[in-house]
N, C-alpha and C positions, 0 to 999 in steps of 0.2 A: 567473568561470569555474567555481568550485566549485558555485555554485548551479545552473548549467546542467547540470553533471555529475550532481548529485543528482536533478534533474528528469528527466534522461534515464534514469537508473537506475530511478527510480520508474515511469516509463512502461514500461520493459522488464520490470518485475515485474508491473505491472497488466495488460498485454496478455495474457500466458498465463493469468493468474488469471481474467480475463473469459472466455477460451475454455473453461477447465475448468468454470467456473460455468455457462456456457451449455450445455455438453455434459451436465452433471449434470441440469440442468433438462429438457433434451430426453429423457434417459433416463426421468426420472420421468413426463413427459407421455406418452411413447410407451407406457408400461406402465399408464397411467391410475391411477397410485398403487398398483397391485398389484405391489409389488416382491418378487421371489422371494428366499427364504432370507435370507442376511445382507446382500444388496445394499442394503437400506434402511439398515442400520447403517453400511455402508461409505460411502454417500452422505452420511449425517449427519456422520461423521468428516471427510469431505472438506469439507463446508460449514464446520464448526468450524475446520478448519485454514486454509481460505481467509480466514475472518474474522480469525483471529489474524495471518496474514501481511499482510492489508490494514491492520490496526492497527499493525503494525510499520513498514510503509511510511509510514503517516501520521506516526508518531512520528519517523522519520528526517527527513521533510520539515519537521516542526515544529522539531526540534533544529537543522536547517540554517538555518531562518528565524530562530530565536533567536540563533544564532551570528552570522549575517549582520547582524542588527540590532545586536547587541552590538559587533561590529567597527566598524560604521558610527558608532554612538554614541561609541565610544572615539576614533575618528578625529576626529569633530566636537569632542569635548571637548579633545583634544590641540591641534587647530587654534585653538580659542578661547584656550587657555592660551598659545600661542605669539604671539598677537596683542597 
């Protein structure tokens, strides 16, 4: 159940992240790379933030996988001890 919850949360984070990333790309493409004023820097900050958030989501998924595997391994070891 925990694994499904973490997967759902991951999806809920990644969906808006993809929309933001797509919108940023469309802005860049529509202006043919000629971004006015500080817009170029703002889009760069946005890309960096999306990358960081994506890495955090990946880490949560990895930690959940490690925890799940550890619990499974502990349960298997306990079962073997009881036999």
